C-alpha positions in Angstrom: -28.8 -2.2 34.4 -25.8 -1.4 36.6 -24.8 -5.1 35.6 -25.1 -3.1 31.7 -24.1 -0.2 32.6 -20.0 -2.0 34.3 -19.9 -4.0 30.9 -20.0 -0.9 28.8 -17.5 0.5 30.6 -15.3 -1.9 31.0 -15.4 -1.9 27.4 -14.9 1.3 26.3 -11.4 1.2 29.0 -10.5 -1.9 28.1 -10.6 0.0 24.0 -9.1 3.2 25.2 -6.0 1.2 26.8 -5.4 -0.4 23.6 -5.9 2.9 21.6 -3.3 4.1 23.4 -0.9 1.2 23.6 -1.0 1.1 19.8 -0.5 5.3 19.4 2.8 5.1 21.6 3.9 1.5 18.9 3.0 3.4 16.5 4.6 6.1 17.1 7.7 4.6 18.2 8.2 2.5 15.6 7.2 4.9 13.2 7.6 9.0 13.1 10.2 8.2 15.9 12.3 6.2 14.5 12.3 8.1 11.1 13.9 11.2 12.6 16.4 9.1 14.6 17.6 6.5 12.7 16.5 7.2 9.0 18.2 10.7 8.8 20.8 8.8 8.5 20.2 6.8 5.1 16.9 6.0 4.9 14.6 4.6 1.8 13.8 8.7 1.1 17.0 10.1 1.2 17.2 8.6 -2.7 14.7 10.1 -4.3 14.9 13.5 -2.7 18.6 13.3 -4.2 17.4 12.7 -7.0 14.7 15.2 -6.9 17.2 18.2 -6.5 19.2 16.8 -9.4 15.8 17.4 -10.9 15.4 21.0 -9.5 18.7 22.1 -10.8 18.1 20.8 -14.5 20.4 17.5 -13.4 20.0 13.9 -14.2 18.4 12.2 -11.7 19.1 9.1 -12.7 23.1 8.8 -12.9 24.6 7.6 -9.3 27.0 10.6 -9.9 24.3 12.9 -8.6 24.0 11.0 -5.0 28.1 12.6 -5.0 27.2 16.0 -6.0 23.6 16.0 -4.2 24.0 14.3 -0.9 23.4 15.9 2.1 26.5 18.1 3.8 24.9 17.4 7.1 25.1 13.5 7.3 27.5 11.0 6.8 28.9 9.0 3.6 28.2 5.5 3.6 31.8 3.2 3.1 29.8 2.0 0.3 29.0 4.7 -2.1 31.9 5.7 -3.4 33.3 2.7 -3.9 30.4 1.3 -5.6 29.7 3.9 -8.1 32.9 3.6 -9.4 32.3 -0.2 -9.8 29.7 0.7 -10.9 27.2 -2.0 -9.1 25.7 0.4 -6.6 22.5 0.0 -8.9 22.6 -3.3 -8.6 24.5 -4.4 -4.6 22.3 -0.9 -3.6 19.1 0.1 -6.2 19.8 3.8 -5.3 19.2 5.6 -7.3 16.0 4.5 -7.4 14.2 4.3 -10.5 10.6 5.9 -9.2 9.2 7.4 -12.6 10.0 11.7 -13.0 6.6 12.3 -11.6 7.9 11.0 -7.6 10.0 13.6 -8.0 7.9 16.3 -9.4 5.5 16.0 -6.5 7.9 16.0 -3.7 10.3 18.5 -4.8 8.5 21.1 -2.6 9.8 18.8 -0.1 13.2 18.8 -1.3 14.1 22.5 -1.5 14.5 22.9 2.5 17.8 21.0 4.0 17.4 17.4 4.9 16.9 17.2 8.6 13.8 19.1 8.4 12.7 17.7 4.7 13.2 14.1 6.2 11.0 15.4 9.2 8.0 16.9 7.1 7.8 13.8 5.3 7.4 11.8 8.3 4.6 14.0 9.0 2.5 14.3 6.1 3.4 10.1 5.8 1.8 10.2 9.3 -0.8 12.9 8.6 -2.0 11.3 5.6 -2.5 7.7 8.1 -4.6 9.3 10.5 -6.8 10.6 7.2 -7.3 7.6 6.5 -8.4 5.8 9.3 -10.7 8.7 9.7 -12.3 8.4 6.4 -12.5 4.7 6.8 -14.5 4.7 10.0 -16.7 7.8 9.0 -17.6 5.6 5.8 -18.2 2.9 7.8 -20.5 4.9 9.6 -18.4 4.5 13.3 -20.1 6.5 15.8 -18.0 9.0 17.3 -17.3 8.0 20.8 -18.3 4.2 19.2 -15.8 1.3 20.8 -15.8 -0.3 17.6 -13.9 3.0 16.1 -11.8 3.1 18.7 -10.4 -0.9 17.8 -10.6 -0.2 14.4 -7.8 3.1 15.0 -6.0 0.4 17.6 -6.3 -2.2 14.9 -5.1 -0.4 11.9 -2.1 2.2 14.2 -0.5 -1.7 15.0 -0.5 -2.4 11.5 3.4 -3.6 11.1 3.7 -2.3 7.8 3.0 0.6 8.4 5.4 1.5 10.9 8.2 -0.1 8.6 6.6 2.2 5.6 7.1 5.5 8.1 10.3 4.4 9.4 12.1 3.7 6.8 11.0 6.9 4.6 9.7 5.2 1.7 6.9 6.8 -0.5 4.5 3.3 -0.5 2.5 4.8 2.8 2.0 8.3 0.9 1.2 6.1 -2.0 -0.9 3.8 -0.7 -2.7 6.5 1.8 -3.6 9.2 -1.4 -5.2 6.0 -2.8 -7.3 5.1 -0.2 -8.6 8.7 0.4 -9.4 9.2 -3.2 -11.5 5.9 -3.1 -13.3 6.3 0.5 -15.1 8.9 1.9 -15.4 11.6 -1.2 -17.3 11.7 -4.0 -15.4 8.8 -6.1 -16.3 9.9 -9.6 -15.4 13.0 -9.3 -12.8 15.3 -9.8 -10.8 15.3 -6.8 -10.9 11.0 -6.8 -9.2 11.5 -10.0 -5.9 13.9 -8.9 -5.9 11.9 -5.6 -5.2 8.3 -7.5 -2.9 10.7 -10.1 -0.7 11.6 -7.7 -0.5 8.3 -5.4 1.0 6.3 -9.0 3.4 9.5 -9.6 4.1 8.1 -6.2 4.4 4.7 -6.7 3.0 3.1 -9.8 2.7 -0.9 -8.4 0.6 0.9 -5.9 -1.7 3.4 -7.6 -3.0 1.2 -10.3 -5.1 -0.5 -8.6 -7.0 2.2 -7.6 -6.9 3.0 -11.3 -8.3 0.0 -12.5 -11.0 -0.6 -10.1 -12.7 3.2 -11.3 -11.8 1.5 -14.8 -13.9 -1.0 -14.1 -16.5 0.5 -12.2 -16.6 3.3 -15.1 -15.7 6.1 -12.9 -15.0 8.2 -16.3 -14.1 11.4 -15.0 -11.5 10.5 -12.3 -9.7 8.5 -14.8 -9.4 11.3 -16.7 -8.5 13.6 -14.3 -5.7 11.1 -13.0 -4.4 10.8 -16.2 -4.4 14.2 -16.6 -2.1 14.7 -13.5 0.1 12.3 -14.1 0.7 12.8 -18.2 1.3 16.3 -17.4 4.1 16.2 -14.3 5.6 13.3 -16.8 5.6 15.5 -19.6 6.5 18.9 -17.9 9.4 17.3 -16.0 10.9 15.7 -19.0 10.6 18.5 -21.2 11.9 20.9 -18.6 15.0 18.0 -19.1 15.4 18.4 -22.7 15.5 22.2 -22.3 19.6 21.3 -20.1 19.9 18.7 -22.9 19.6 16.3 -20.2 19.7 12.2 -21.3 17.7 11.0 -18.8 15.4 7.8 -20.3 19.1 5.6 -21.0 19.8 5.9 -17.6 15.9 5.2 -16.5 16.0 2.1 -17.7 18.9 0.9 -16.8 17.6 1.2 -13.1 14.5 0.0 -14.4 16.3 -3.2 -15.5 19.1 -3.1 -12.9 15.5 -3.6 -10.2 13.7 -5.8 -11.8 16.5 -8.3 -13.7 20.1 -7.7 -13.1 20.4 -6.3 -9.9 19.0 -8.1 -6.0 16.7 -6.2 -4.5 14.3 -7.3 -6.8 15.3 -10.9 -7.9 12.7 -13.5 -6.1 16.1 -16.4 -6.7 18.4 -17.7 -4.1 21.0 -15.2 -4.8 19.3 -12.3 -3.6 19.5 -12.8 0.8 17.4 -10.0 1.3 14.7 -12.2 -1.2 12.3 -12.9 2.4 11.8 -9.3 2.4 9.5 -9.4 -0.6 5.6 -9.8 -1.0 5.3 -11.0 -4.6 4.0 -14.5 -5.7 7.4 -15.2 -8.0 9.4 -16.0 -4.4 7.1 -18.0 -3.2 6.4 -20.6 -6.4 10.4 -20.3 -7.1 11.1 -21.7 -3.5 8.4 -24.6 -4.7 9.4 -25.3 -8.3 13.1 -24.2 -8.6 12.9 -23.1 -12.0 12.9 -19.6 -14.0 10.6 -20.5 -16.7 7.6 -21.9 -14.9 8.1 -19.4 -11.5 6.2 -15.5 -13.7 4.1 -18.0 -15.3 2.2 -19.7 -12.2 2.1 -16.9 -10.8 0.8 -14.2 -13.4 -1.9 -17.5 -13.8 -2.9 -17.5 -10.3 -3.6 -14.3 -9.7 -5.3 -14.0 -13.9 -7.8 -16.7 -12.4 -8.3 -14.5 -8.9 -9.1 -12.1 -11.2 -11.3 -13.2 -13.5 -13.5 -14.8 -11.2 -13.6 -11.6 -9.1 -14.9 -9.7 -12.8 -17.2 -12.4 -13.7 -19.0 -12.1 -10.2 -19.0 -7.6 -10.8 -20.5 -8.6 -14.0 -22.9 -11.0 -13.3 -24.1 -8.9 -9.6 -24.5 -5.3 -11.9 -27.6 -5.5 -10.8 -26.8 -4.9 -7.4 -25.5 -2.8 -4.8 -21.2 -3.2 -4.9 -19.9 -3.1 -0.8 -16.7 -1.4 -2.6 -14.4 -1.2 0.7 -14.8 -5.4 0.3 -14.0 -5.0 -4.0 -10.9 -2.5 -3.2 -9.5 -5.0 -0.4 -9.4 -7.7 -2.8 -7.8 -5.2 -5.5 -5.1 -4.2 -3.0 -4.3 -7.8 -1.5 -4.0 -9.3 -5.0 -2.3 -6.1 -6.6 0.6 -6.5 -4.2 1.2 -10.0 -5.1 2.0 -10.0 -9.1 5.1 -7.5 -9.3 7.6 -6.5 -6.8 6.3 -5.7 -4.0 8.2 -5.1 0.2 7.0 -5.5 3.2 5.7 -1.6 3.4 4.2 -2.4 0.4 1.3 -3.7 2.7 0.4 -0.3 4.2 -2.6 -1.0 2.1 -3.9 -3.6 3.7 -5.6 -0.9 6.2 -8.6 -1.9 3.2 -9.4 -5.1 4.4 -8.6 -4.6 7.8 -11.5 -1.9 8.0 -14.0 -4.4 6.1 -13.6 -7.2 8.8 -14.0 -4.3 11.5 -17.4 -3.5 10.4 -19.8 -5.5 12.5 -23.0 -6.6 9.9 -24.2 -9.8 9.5 -24.1 -10.0 5.8 -20.7 -11.7 5.5 -20.5 -15.4 8.0 -18.5 -15.3 10.6 -16.6 -17.7 10.0 -14.9 -16.0 6.0 -14.2 -12.6 8.2 -13.4 -14.9 11.4 -10.0 -16.2 8.9 -9.9 -12.9 6.9 -9.0 -11.9 10.8 -6.0 -14.1 11.0 -4.9 -13.6 8.0 -4.6 -9.9 8.7 -3.2 -10.5 12.0 0.1 -11.9 10.9 0.6 -8.3 9.6 0.7 -7.3 12.9 4.7 -8.2 13.8 6.8 -7.7 11.0 7.4 -11.1 11.3 9.6 -11.8 8.0 11.9 -9.2 8.5 12.9 -10.0 11.7 13.4 -13.2 10.6 15.5 -12.3 7.7 17.4 -10.3 10.6 18.1 -13.6 12.9 19.4 -15.2 9.6 21.6 -11.8 8.6 23.2 -12.2 12.0 23.6 -16.4 11.8 20.8 -16.5 14.8 18.7 -19.2 12.7 20.1 -23.0 13.4 21.6 -24.3 10.2 19.3 -26.9 9.9 16.4 -24.8 9.5 18.6 -22.4 7.1 19.0 -25.7 4.4 15.3 -26.6 5.5 12.5 -26.7 2.5 9.9 -26.3 5.0 11.2 -23.6 7.2 12.3 -21.8 3.8 9.1 -22.2 2.4 6.7 -22.1 4.6 8.1 -20.3 7.7 9.9 -17.8 6.0 7.4 -16.8 3.3 4.5 -16.8 5.6 3.5 -13.2 4.7 3.0 -14.5 1.6 1.2 -17.1 2.0 -1.4 -15.1 4.1 -1.8 -12.6 1.5 -2.1 -15.4 -1.4 -4.8 -17.3 1.7 -6.5 -13.6 2.6 -7.1 -13.0 -1.4 -9.0 -16.4 -1.5 -11.2 -15.6 1.2 -11.9 -12.2 0.3 -12.7 -13.4 -3.0 -14.5 -16.3 -1.9 -16.7 -13.2 0.8 -17.3 -11.4 -2.2 -19.4 -14.1 -3.6 -21.3 -15.1 -0.5 -22.3 -11.5 -1.0 -23.8 -11.7 -4.0 -25.5 -14.6 -2.6 -26.7 -12.8 0.2 -30.0 -10.0 0.2 -29.2 -6.8 0.3 -31.5 -5.0 3.1 -32.2 -1.6 2.2 -32.8 1.2 4.0 -36.0 2.1 5.4 -36.3 5.4 3.8 -36.5 4.0 0.5 -39.6 2.8 0.1 -41.1 5.1 -2.2 -37.7 4.8 -5.3 -38.2 1.4 -5.9 -40.6 1.7 -7.9 -38.3 2.5 -11.2 -35.7 2.4 -13.0 -34.4 6.0 -12.0 -35.3 4.6 -8.0 -32.8 1.1 -9.2 -30.5 3.7 -9.5 -31.5 5.2 -6.3 -31.7 1.9 -4.7 -28.2 1.2 -5.9 -26.3 4.6 -4.7 -28.3 4.3 -0.9 -26.6 0.9 -0.2 -23.3 1.6 -2.3 -20.8 2.2 0.6 -19.4 4.6 -1.1 -22.2 6.6 -2.1 -22.8 10.0 -0.2 -26.1 9.4 0.5 -25.8 7.7 3.0 -22.3 7.3 4.1 -21.9 11.9 4.0 -19.2 13.4 6.5 -15.9 15.4 5.7 -12.8 13.8 5.8 
């Protein structure tokens, strides 16, 4: 008995220590960097200025608004005026951003404040959103308040490097991912609240929020879809009509900004001319590195993604009469959504979903599959790609490695390889769970003799059903 108690105490002490270390790491690499280094220039500055321009009835996609509404409390970078004069600002630096109008409406309440205060508020909102998501996932996975597994999961979540990078840069990707997860986990899935949160996620960053909307569509959650669509359309139309009252032609500049990001510019280019391509997560960077042919790069990437999605959809509809592990399904979609289109390292904040699934302790999935997923996720506990890219910029990597095919195809692109393999292993886990008999809760024996009983059984086992997992966010 004493040995058992001693082992238990050591386990709790280890979990608490790990959590404190992770919390310190999260605080230092995330919010502290945001309010110190990020206050001079970060990813939130351009949307903040563009939101101010929208409030004042100006074209938020014109480079001139950066000069007009630049905060007086910080110094303008040297490249700003020069690149605006030469017309290269969009291609070289990606500002003004190509975020949709609803994004500027969502952050408008923050943009009403002076820059330094607004940056601190945005950082605080991101931190609160992350903590709410960690708590919601812990409740959904049925961790007890003082369970060591809950502390281990919270520690792993706070140690996730994309969260640190996203918060430090103030990128809307973190808020978008957290809103999407909150809209899918811990609350009634087919509700107005779920739809509202998913809609706000799409407004902030469509390429992140769309995977949550797609899952709602596949699950036939029409109430959530209706509310989510309504909020996106309402914000889009209201902001467009507002600018029309000021006779602002914003769409021409918006289209040009989008082309600069996805086609003519450097930041989103997956080819060799982009020195920051190793910070991208989309599959095109990998396929181009291997094939060196533009016409095959996108085709191959989309074929891989559609193949994975096709197998998942086949599995989904073949197992419609079985309970679905929604955390696992969402984890797969979250990973696959990062592969076909422009994404950067901080967008991998969405990996909180598969991380939560791995931290569950049950025997429904084979142990080696869970170990493989855990190992692949561990790649994102370190900002490996960003660190290697920084070493490359400073000339710290030997020339022999810089020109080495294996180094550039595997070592520098290890994040993309990890995501691709993670998607495949998660898909394998879904298929394996589909062939594993589901253990029913002991209190459902009296409701399984009719079609209505089958529907109740489905709800009781469903990971997001409030019938089994109830509790506030």
